[in-house]
Backbone as a ProteinNet text record, in pm:
[ID]
protein_1_A
[PRIMARY]
MFAKNIMIPKSRCFYVNAEDTVEHALQVLRSKKVDGLPVLSGDEYVGMITHYHIYKNFFNSEMSKEEFLKTKKVSEIATHQEIYFQGNEIFENTLVELKDFPLFAVVDEARKFLGVVTRFDVIEQFQSAFGIKRPGIRIAFSSVEVEGRIARLANIIQQYHESVISLVTFDETDKLVRRIILKIEKRDNIDKFINSLEDSGFRVLNITED
[TERTIARY]
-6965.4	-7051.9	-6974.5	-7045.6	-6983.7	-7045.8	-6978	-7026.3	-7170	-7202.7	-7336.9	-7445.8	-7407.9	-7506.3	-7552.3	-7473	-7512.9	-7535.3	-7542.9	-7562.8	-7704.1	-7713.6	-7842.3	-7870.8	-7977.5	-8000.3	-8036.1	-8015.4	-8040	-8179.5	-8277.9	-8416.4	-8436.3	-8342.4	-8352.6	-8244.3	-8169.1	-8057.7	-8099.5	-8032.1	-8040.1	-7919.2	-7939.2	-7828	-7860.1	-7760	-7779	-7729.6	-7774.6	-7732.4	-7610.7	-7532.1	-7405.7	-7423.9	-7536.3	-7559.1	-7627.2	-7657.9	-7717.2	-7616.1	-7666	-7577.2	-7534.8	-7428.4	-7382.4	-7489.5	-7560.2	-7667.3	-7771.2	-7809.2	-7907	-7851.4	-7725	-7663.1	-7662.7	-7631.8	-7632.7	-7772.2	-7872.4	-8010.2	-8045	-8002.4	-8030.8	-7953.4	-7825.3	-7744.1	-7806.6	-7854.9	-7911.6	-8049.3	-8134.7	-8272	-8277.6	-8189	-8188.8	-8095.8	-8018.7	-7927.5	-7832.4	-7767.8	-7671.5	-7532.9	-7430.4	-7292.2	-7238.6	-7297.1	-7247.7	-7350.9	-7331.3	-7426.3	-7353.5	-7399.1	-7345.4	-7387.2	-7300.4	-7329.7	-7345.7	-7459.8	-7489.6	-7508.7	-7470.4	-7502.5	-7589.2	-7718.9	-7810.6	-7799.8	-7762.9	-7741.2	-7594.1	-7506.7	-7363	-7312.8	-7231.3	-7168.8	-7051.7	-7049.9	-6940.5	-6866.6	-6907.8	-6833.3	-6920	-6858.5	-6926.2	-6912	-7008.3	-6999.1	-7038.1	-6962.8	-6986.3	-6982.1	-7031.2	-7020.9	-6875.9	-6786.8	-6646.9	-6589.1	-6613.8	-6554.9	-6621.8	-6748.4	-6812.9	-6745.6	-6728.5	-6666.8	-6521.9	-6450.3	-6310.5	-6297.2	-6380.6	-6373.5	-6415.4	-6510.6	-6550.3	-6436.1	-6373.1	-6264.6	-6144.4	-6127.3	-6015.7	-6050.6	-6175.8	-6216.6	-6205.7	-6219.5	-6220.2	-6359.6	-6458.2	-6596.4	-6667.2	-6771	-6855.2	-6935.8	-6987.6	-7065.8	-7185.9	-7256.9	-7376.2	-7341.2	-7233.5	-7192.9	-7152.9	-7076.1	-7030.2	-7147.9	-7241.9	-7354.5	-7446	-7466.4	-7565.5	-7510.3	-7379.3	-7324.3	-7234	-7175.7	-7085	-7165.7	-7131.1	-7198	-7131.6	-7211.7	-7156.8	-7051.7	-7067.4	-6970.7	-6832.6	-6826.4	-6698.3	-6615.3	-6680.7	-6606.9	-6622.8	-6687.6	-6707.5	-6573.6	-6568.1	-6448.1	-6479.7	-6379.4	-6396.6	-6454	-6413.3	-6460.8	-6419	-6301.1	-6248.8	-6237.3	-6304.3	-6300	-6441.8	-6466.4	-6599.8	-6589.6	-6700.1	-6708.7	-6783.2	-6758.3	-6834.7	-6918.3	-6927.1	-7018.8	-6960.5	-6848.5	-6791.9	-6676.1	-6656.3	-6552.2	-6591.6	-6493.2	-6519.1	-6565.3	-6673	-6734	-6633.8	-6546.6	-6452.8	-6360	-6331.1	-6238.9	-6303.8	-6436.5	-6503.6	-6478.2	-6463.7	-6441.2	-6307.8	-6207.3	-6076.7	-6090.5	-6165.7	-6184.8	-6264.7	-6361	-6452.8	-6404.4	-6286.2	-6241.3	-6219.8	-6193.9	-6167.8	-6278	-6385.9	-6493.9	-6624.5	-6736.5	-6859.5	-6934.4	-6914.9	-6988.5	-6917.5	-6935.5	-6881.2	-6995.7	-6983.7	-7081.2	-7052.4	-7156.5	-7143.1	-7187.7	-7102.5	-7133.6	-7109.2	-7163.5	-7135.7	-7018.4	-6992.3	-6876.5	-6883.1	-7002.8	-7019.9	-7034.4	-7002.9	-7013.5	-7158.8	-7252.3	-7391.3	-7407.3	-7468	-7482.9	-7586.7	-7546.6	-7634.2	-7682.2	-7598.2	-7633.2	-7511.3	-7521.5	-7409.2	-7389	-7267.2	-7232.9	-7185.1	-7244.8	-7209.3	-7129.3	-7050.5	-6972.5	-7064.4	-7176.8	-7272.1	-7321.1	-7359	-7412.1	-7305.3	-7180	-7071.3	-7048.9	-7047.7	-7028.5	-7144	-7265.6	-7381.5	-7362.2	-7307.4	-7285.1	-7177.8	-7073.5	-6970.6	-7028.5	-7114.4	-7178.8	-7263.5	-7330.7	-7411.5	-7322.8	-7208	-7116.2	-7063.9	-7046	-6997	-7111.1	-7234.9	-7349.1	-7362.3	-7321.5	-7316.6	-7455.6	-7556.5	-7689.4	-7774.7	-7718.6	-7794.2	-7730.5	-7808.1	-7752.6	-7701.4	-7595.1	-7540.2	-7410.7	-7340.7	-7212.2	-7103.1	-7006.4	-6896	-6772.3	-6717.8	-6602.3	-6485.1	-6376	-6253.7	-6157.1	-6104.8	-6009.9	-5911.3	-5806.2	-5703.9	-5684.6	-5626.1	-5603.2	-5476.1	-5400.7	-5285.5	-5338.1	-5277.6	-5326.4	-5283.4	-5368.1	-5344.9	-5471.3	-5456	-5568.9	-5677.4	-5801.6	-5913.4	-5960.4	-5896.5	-5935.8	-6075.8	-6109.4	-6241.9	-6348.8	-6313.5	-6407.3	-6434	-6327.7	-6342.9	-6430.1	-6411.7	-6495	-6641	-6664.5	-6801.5	-6865.7	-6787.3	-6839.7	-6880.7	-6798.4	-6831.1	-6958	-6968.1	-7088.3	-7211.6	-7198.7	-7311.6	-7343.9	-7239.1	-7258	-7341.3	-7317.9	-7390.5	-7510.2	-7540.5	-7657.6	-7658.1	-7539.9	-7529.4	-7585.8	-7650.3	-7702.2	-7600.3	-7533	-7425.2	-7481.6	-7441.6	-7479.9	-7376	-7248.7	-7141.9	-7015.9	-6932.7	-6804	-6704.8	-6600.3	-6501.2	-6362.6	-6275.6	-6138.2	-6041.5	-5928.1	-5825.4	-5690.8	-5589.6	-5452.1	-5441	-5503.9	-5498.9	-5358.6	-5269.1	-5132	-5039.2	-5087.7	-5006.4	-5016	-4904	-4903.8	-4909.7	-4900.7	-4896.5	-5024.5	-5077.5	-5191.1	-5300.3	-5423.8	-5537.7	-5628.7	-5670.8	-5766.4	-5907.6	-6001.3	-6139.2	-6232.4	-6330	-6434.1	-6565.9	-6622.8	-6748.8	-6854.9	-6969.5	-7080.1	-7196.7	-7246.7	-7357	-7467.3	-7585.9	-7695.6	-7669.4	-7715.2	-7691.9	-7775.6	-7706.3	-7774.1	-7709.3	-7775.1	-7726.5	-7603	-7567.6	-7457.1	-7325.3	-7315.1	-7197	-7069.4	-7072.5	-6951.4	-6904.5	-6996.8	-6961.1	-6905.6	-6964.3	-6918.5	-6775.3	-6747.6	-6612.4	-6512.2	-6549.5	-6458.7	-6427.7	-6527.4	-6506.2	-6412.2	-6424.8	-6331.9	-6188.7	-6170	-6035.4	-5980.6	-6065.1	-6020.7	-5978.5	-6031.9	-6000.5	-5883.3	-5816.9	-5696.8	-5715.8	-5837.9	-5861.1	-5829	-5758.8	-5724.1	-5820.3	-5907.8	-6008	-5940.3	-5956.4	-5890.1	-5983.3	-6110.7	-6204	-6346.9	-6433.2	-6575.2	-6653.3	-6740.5	-6821.3	-6965.5	-7056.5	-7197.8	-7244	-7307.7	-7360.3	-7494.4
-7450.7	-7339.5	-7239.9	-7181.3	-7086.3	-6948	-6848.5	-6710.7	-6698.8	-6773.4	-6764.1	-6808.5	-6889.3	-6937.3	-6828.9	-6723.3	-6614	-6484.9	-6495.8	-6379.3	-6323.8	-6190.8	-6123.8	-6103.5	-6163.5	-6155.2	-6013.6	-5989.6	-5856.6	-5805.1	-5894.3	-5852.8	-5791.2	-5817	-5762.2	-5658.9	-5621.4	-5527.1	-5384	-5289.9	-5150.1	-5120.3	-5049.5	-5016.5	-4888	-4832.5	-4712.7	-4740.2	-4659.7	-4672.5	-4585.3	-4626	-4557.9	-4410	-4371.7	-4231.5	-4150.3	-4213.8	-4139	-4040.6	-3932.6	-3834	-3880	-3819.7	-3847.9	-3808.6	-3701.9	-3657.4	-3767.9	-3832.5	-3941.5	-4058.3	-4091.9	-4202.1	-4173.9	-4051.2	-4014.4	-4029.5	-3990.5	-4003.2	-4149.1	-4236.4	-4379.4	-4435	-4401.3	-4448.3	-4409.3	-4286.5	-4237.2	-4295.4	-4298.4	-4344.8	-4495	-4571.8	-4716.7	-4759.4	-4665	-4689.7	-4806.2	-4797.2	-4899.7	-4837.8	-4922.8	-4875.4	-4852.7	-4920.7	-4906.9	-4952.5	-4910.9	-4944.1	-4994.2	-5103.2	-5142.5	-5040	-5019.1	-4930.2	-5017.8	-5004	-5088.7	-5006.6	-5066.3	-5013.3	-5119.1	-5099.7	-5206.5	-5318.1	-5438.4	-5551	-5568.3	-5488.5	-5506	-5431.6	-5500.5	-5440.5	-5352.8	-5226.9	-5135.9	-5080.2	-5115.5	-5069	-5053.7	-4996.8	-4971.2	-4823.7	-4773.4	-4636.5	-4636	-4562.1	-4553.2	-4408.1	-4381.7	-4246.7	-4198.4	-4284.3	-4245.3	-4198.7	-4275.9	-4241	-4118.9	-4095.8	-3972.3	-3851.9	-3857	-3744.7	-3725.5	-3834.6	-3826.9	-3759.8	-3800.1	-3741.2	-3595.2	-3559.7	-3418.5	-3332.8	-3377.1	-3297.3	-3286.9	-3385.5	-3381.2	-3308	-3270	-3197.7	-3047.2	-2972.1	-2826	-2773.1	-2857.2	-2821.3	-2776.6	-2693.3	-2659	-2781.7	-2781.6	-2895.8	-2920.1	-2812.6	-2826.8	-2880	-2826.1	-2871.6	-3018.8	-3055.7	-3194.3	-3289.2	-3257	-3345.5	-3359.4	-3250.9	-3250.2	-3288.8	-3277.7	-3305.6	-3428.7	-3465.6	-3580.4	-3710.1	-3796.7	-3925.4	-4029.7	-4122.1	-4221.1	-4308.7	-4331.5	-4415.6	-4352.1	-4218.7	-4148.2	-4167.6	-4201.1	-4214.3	-4352.7	-4444.7	-4580.1	-4649.6	-4735.9	-4814.7	-4963	-5046.4	-5192.6	-5240.5	-5173.7	-5214.8	-5357.6	-5397.1	-5530.2	-5619.6	-5580.2	-5659.1	-5703.9	-5833.2	-5887.4	-6038.2	-6098.5	-6243.8	-6298.7	-6425	-6493.3	-6608	-6612.7	-6704.2	-6835.6	-6876.7	-7007.2	-6995.7	-6876.2	-6859.1	-6930.6	-6991	-7058.3	-6955	-6988.4	-6894.7	-6836.5	-6922	-6874.6	-6766.1	-6768.8	-6670.2	-6534.1	-6528.3	-6401.5	-6299	-6344.8	-6249.9	-6179.3	-6249.9	-6188.7	-6077.8	-6105.9	-6006.8	-5886.9	-5911.6	-5806.6	-5728.2	-5759.4	-5690.8	-5541.6	-5499.7	-5358.8	-5292.2	-5364.6	-5307.3	-5373.3	-5298.9	-5353.1	-5453.8	-5452.2	-5546.2	-5563.8	-5682.4	-5713.1	-5756.1	-5720.2	-5766.6	-5911.4	-5981.2	-6115.1	-6104.7	-6147.7	-6136	-6270.1	-6283	-6402.8	-6377	-6469.3	-6458.2	-6335.7	-6286.8	-6169.7	-6040.5	-6045.7	-5931.7	-5891.7	-5979.2	-5951.3	-5955	-5852	-5839.5	-5938.3	-6018.4	-6120.1	-6084.3	-6011.1	-5976.1	-5929.5	-5927.1	-5883.4	-5977.2	-5980.2	-6044.9	-5934.7	-5922.9	-5816.2	-5870.5	-5783.2	-5820.6	-5865.2	-5796.2	-5828.8	-5972.7	-6012.1	-6147	-6254.2	-6222.7	-6318.2	-6338.2	-6227.8	-6237.6	-6314.5	-6291.6	-6366.1	-6516.9	-6555.2	-6697.1	-6754.8	-6676.3	-6722.6	-6737.1	-6644.9	-6655.8	-6781.9	-6813.1	-6934.8	-7058.7	-7055.2	-7169.3	-7196.1	-7089.9	-7104.1	-7120.3	-7115.4	-7131.7	-7020.6	-6899.9	-6789.1	-6751.8	-6763.2	-6715	-6820.3	-6940.3	-7044.6	-7074.7	-7080.4	-7111	-7254	-7273.2	-7407.2	-7406.8	-7519.2	-7535.2	-7539	-7447.5	-7442.1	-7505	-7607	-7679.2	-7661.9	-7607.7	-7594.9	-7702.7	-7780.7	-7885.2	-7907.3	-7975.5	-8003.4	-8154.2	-8192.3	-8333.4	-8350.1	-8453.5	-8487.9	-8528.1	-8474.9	-8497.9	-8635.3	-8734.1	-8870.6	-8917.8	-9014.2	-9064.4	-9121.8	-9084.6	-9140.8	-9060	-8943.1	-8866.5	-8807.9	-8755.2	-8696.9	-8805.8	-8924.1	-9035.7	-9076.1	-9075.5	-9108.7	-9004.7	-8877.7	-8771.3	-8792.7	-8828.7	-8853.3	-8967.6	-9070.7	-9183.9	-9142.6	-9058	-9011.7	-8927.2	-8839.2	-8756.3	-8844.4	-8947.1	-9038.4	-9118.7	-9160.7	-9240.3	-9165.6	-9034.9	-8955.5	-8882.4	-8910.9	-8852.7	-8700.2	-8643.3	-8498.4	-8434.9	-8321.2	-8244.1	-8135.5	-8151.7	-8060.3	-7935.6	-7819.7	-7691.7	-7649.4	-7665	-7631	-7708.4	-7729.8	-7797	-7732.3	-7671.8	-7601.2	-7646.3	-7672.4	-7709.8	-7603.3	-7591.6	-7493.8	-7565.1	-7485	-7535.6	-7645.2	-7621.9	-7725.9	-7746.4	-7648.3	-7662.8	-7726.1	-7743.4	-7802.7	-7954.3	-8019.8	-8165	-8240.7	-8167.8	-8234.4	-8218.5	-8096.9	-8069.3	-7994.9	-8032.4	-7961.2	-7914	-7789.1	-7736.2	-7749.7	-7782.9	-7805.5	-7727.3	-7659.6	-7591.3	-7663.1	-7721.7	-7794.8	-7725.5	-7696.4	-7639.2	-7736.6	-7771.1	-7867.2	-7807.7	-7863.8	-7819.3	-7859.5	-7777.2	-7802.8	-7921	-8018.5	-8135	-8169.6	-8260.4	-8294.8	-8384.7	-8441.7	-8537.5	-8475	-8341.7	-8272.6	-8321.2	-8346.6	-8391.4	-8527.4	-8618	-8750.2	-8738	-8649	-8628.4	-8574.5	-8477.9	-8419.4	-8525.4	-8604.5	-8710	-8810.2	-8841	-8934.8	-8875.8	-8747.1	-8680.6	-8692.7	-8661.9	-8665.6	-8807.5	-8903.8	-9043.9	-9092.2	-9026.7	-9066.8	-8988.8	-8909.1	-8840	-8696.6	-8645.2	-8504.9	-8419.7	-8310.9	-8221.9	-8104.1	-8100.7	-7995.1	-7866.3	-7759	-7631.7	-7533	-7535.5	-7436.5	-7484	-7451.3	-7483.7	-7358.8	-7312.7	-7195	-7222.5	-7156.7	-7165.2	-7032.2	-7034.4	-6909.1	-6932.7
6339	6303.7	6217.2	6119.9	6029.7	6046.5	5988.9	5999	5947.7	5843.1	5785.1	5882.8	5982.9	6079	6175.4	6190.4	6279.6	6201.7	6069.9	5984.8	6000.2	6006.5	5997.5	5848.7	5793.3	5649.2	5603.5	5476.7	5419.8	5452.3	5451.4	5476.2	5613.5	5705.7	5841	5868.8	5766.8	5784.2	5753.2	5816.5	5777.9	5690	5582.4	5493.3	5418.2	5350.8	5269.2	5128.3	5035.5	4896.9	4868.5	4771.8	4741.8	4714	4653.1	4616.3	4726.2	4838.8	4950.4	5007	5063.4	5124.7	5263.9	5310.7	5446.3	5547.4	5519.4	5608.5	5626.6	5517.6	5525.7	5606.9	5583.4	5657.3	5806.8	5844.2	5986.3	6045.4	5970	6017.5	6042.8	5953.1	5969.6	6089.1	6099.6	6211.9	6345.2	6353.4	6479.4	6506.3	6404.8	6426.3	6454.4	6391.9	6411.4	6524.3	6576.8	6689.4	6659.6	6542.6	6501.6	6491.2	6495.7	6494.5	6354.6	6256.4	6120.2	6019.8	5894.7	5789.2	5664.9	5605.6	5475.8	5370.4	5273.1	5160.5	5036.9	4967.5	4853.2	4726.4	4616.2	4484	4417.2	4424	4385.7	4487.3	4442.1	4533.4	4568.5	4505.9	4523.9	4647.7	4724.7	4843.2	4801.4	4850.7	4814.6	4935.2	5058.4	5174.4	5298.5	5402.6	5529.2	5566.2	5642.6	5692	5839	5920.2	6064.4	6108.6	6229.7	6286.9	6283	6328.9	6341.1	6207.1	6102.1	5973.5	5911.1	5943	5897.8	5962.7	6095.9	6166.1	6123.1	6107.3	6065.9	5930.1	5834.9	5701.8	5701.8	5785.2	5793.2	5846.8	5955.2	6014.5	5921.9	5834.5	5740.5	5610.5	5597.9	5477.2	5501.8	5395.9	5406.6	5378.7	5394.6	5366.6	5493.6	5477.6	5591.2	5629.8	5752.1	5798.3	5707.7	5673.9	5590.3	5451.8	5392.8	5260.3	5262.9	5365.2	5376.9	5389.5	5476	5501.4	5379.2	5308.9	5202.5	5065.4	5045.1	4912.2	4906.7	5018	5018	5011.1	4917.6	4902.1	4993.1	5045	5137.3	5068.5	4939.1	4867.2	4862.5	4878.8	4872.7	4998.8	5108.9	5235	5297.7	5225	5279	5300.2	5398.5	5428.9	5410.9	5431.6	5427	5293.6	5187.5	5055.3	5021.3	5066	5033.2	5156.2	5263.1	5387	5418.5	5408.7	5429.6	5450.3	5491.2	5503.1	5381.2	5353.8	5250.2	5306.4	5439.6	5506	5550.7	5488.7	5523.9	5623	5680.3	5781.1	5910.2	5976.1	6103.7	6206.3	6276.3	6371.8	6470.3	6524.9	6626.7	6574	6443.7	6386.5	6366.8	6369	6341.8	6450.6	6576.5	6685.1	6668.7	6619.5	6594.9	6491	6385.1	6279.7	6328.8	6416.9	6460.2	6581.7	6632.5	6753.3	6731.8	6607.9	6580	6498.1	6470.6	6388.9	6428.8	6433.4	6491.5	6406.8	6275.3	6190.3	6056.8	5999.2	5867.7	5776.4	5650.3	5551.5	5515.1	5471.8	5413.8	5268.6	5176.6	5033.5	4964.3	4843.1	4764.3	4669.7	4580	4491.1	4400.3	4372.9	4286.4	4366.4	4496.2	4587.7	4613.4	4582.5	4615.9	4767	4821.9	4966.1	5018.2	5117.4	5174.8	5314.9	5389.1	5526.2	5602.5	5736	5818.7	5936.4	5985	6111.4	6203.8	6321.3	6414.3	6532.2	6590.6	6708.6	6821.6	6837.8	6944	6931	6808.6	6788.5	6810	6772	6794.2	6943.9	7019	7164.1	7227.8	7179	7228.4	7209.4	7095.3	7068.4	7160.1	7188.2	7281	7421.4	7461.1	7591.9	7599.3	7489.6	7485.1	7496	7424.9	7428.1	7568.8	7646.8	7783.8	7883.9	7837.1	7926.8	8027.6	7991.1	8086.2	8137.9	8053.8	8092	8161.1	8180.3	8249.4	8385.2	8491.4	8623.7	8630	8707.4	8722.1	8799.7	8796.4	8863.8	8756.6	8769.1	8674.1	8739	8673.2	8727.1	8631.9	8684	8604.9	8651.5	8557.2	8595.3	8481.5	8512.2	8411.5	8400.5	8287.6	8262.9	8182.2	8215.3	8132.3	7996	7890.9	7755.3	7705.3	7734.9	7686.6	7617	7532.1	7454.5	7546.6	7519.9	7593.8	7712.4	7737.8	7856	7841.9	7724.4	7704.6	7709.3	7656.9	7662.6	7807.9	7889.9	8032.6	8101.2	8066	8122.7	8084.5	7959.8	7914.6	7991.9	8021.5	8097.8	8238.9	8301.3	8436.9	8434.6	8334.4	8320.9	8304.6	8223.3	8200.5	8326.4	8397.3	8518.7	8622.2	8633.4	8733.5	8673.9	8549.7	8482.8	8490.7	8472.2	8477.7	8350.2	8368	8254.9	8220.3	8108.5	8070.3	8003.8	8056.2	7997	7893.7	7927.5	7832.8	7868.3	7767.1	7784.5	7688.7	7745.6	7665.2	7708.5	7611.5	7643.6	7594.8	7663.5	7631.4	7614.4	7576.9	7564.9	7460.6	7343.6	7241.1	7185.8	7209.7	7159.9	7262.3	7384.2	7489.8	7479.7	7461.4	7443.2	7575.8	7687.8	7817.5	7898.2	7903.5	7991.3	7914.8	7939.9	7881.8	7994.9	7987.1	8083.5	8027.1	8114.8	8073.2	8165.7	8105.9	8183	8153.8	8256.9	8244.3	8328.5	8267.7	8344.8	8340.2	8458.4	8469.1	8555.5	8541.9	8626.5	8771.4	8863.1	9005.3	9053	9116.4	9172.5	9306.5	9379.3	9513.5	9511.3	9396.3	9391.6	9347.7	9359.6	9307	9374.1	9505.7	9576	9524	9502	9449	9307	9231	9094	9093	9178.8	9187.5	9231.3	9330.7	9378.6	9267.8	9186.9	9076.6	8972.6	8946.7	8854.3	8903.9	9031.5	9089.1	9094.1	9124.8	9127.7	8988.9	8887.1	8749.4	8691.4	8776.9	8732.6	8688.5	8697.8	8666.3	8789.3	8768	8878.5	8880.6	8982.2	8992.7	9040.7	8966.8	8997.3	9066	9025.8	9080	9058.5	9156	9145.7	9183.6	9096.7	9126.3	9086.9	9156.3	9123.6	9068.6	8955.2	8899.1	8830.2
[MASK]
++++++++++++++++++++++++++++++++++++++++++++++++++++++++++++++++++++++++++++++++++++++++++++++++++++++++++++++++++++++++++++++++++++++++++++++++++++++++++++++++++++++++++++++++++++++++++++++++++++++++++++++++++

């Protein structure tokens, strides 16, 4: 999955124009209850504006509040002018980029604004990947990293006709042991399934129902 797959398109985005005043941007931020707004000059992306950067620039200015709000243009204080996605970034990497900022613009090669990727939507996708919002049995286990282990796990899942909600592996850099988190729908054969995992060399670490 790529960043473009979770992008909110321009047609559904809130944004401000480069020549808009800070006062207008604040009104949009408050009325739409969003953390940040892309700043556009026509179709071209020129930066981002947030509550924090508005307040920061005001406190660092020597202007009165009224003067600052009514005369300062959003393009003058926009940030992230050169920080954006182009849509082909790997989805997993977007959370690292978004850990310190609530949203990033997505642009094309000519800086034409296409949409935004938000931290909220990325976290939602991670929750989906882990099956957090679906009830089931979560099994944490480890396996010696040898060829064919995932295939053997798939065979056991198929043998017991388990319905998989999510499957995530960790420790991809560890050449000896890999940890696996498997979430399946709750069924009466869970004990037999666990025993089969252990008989096949998987070490069950934890079992929880959520």
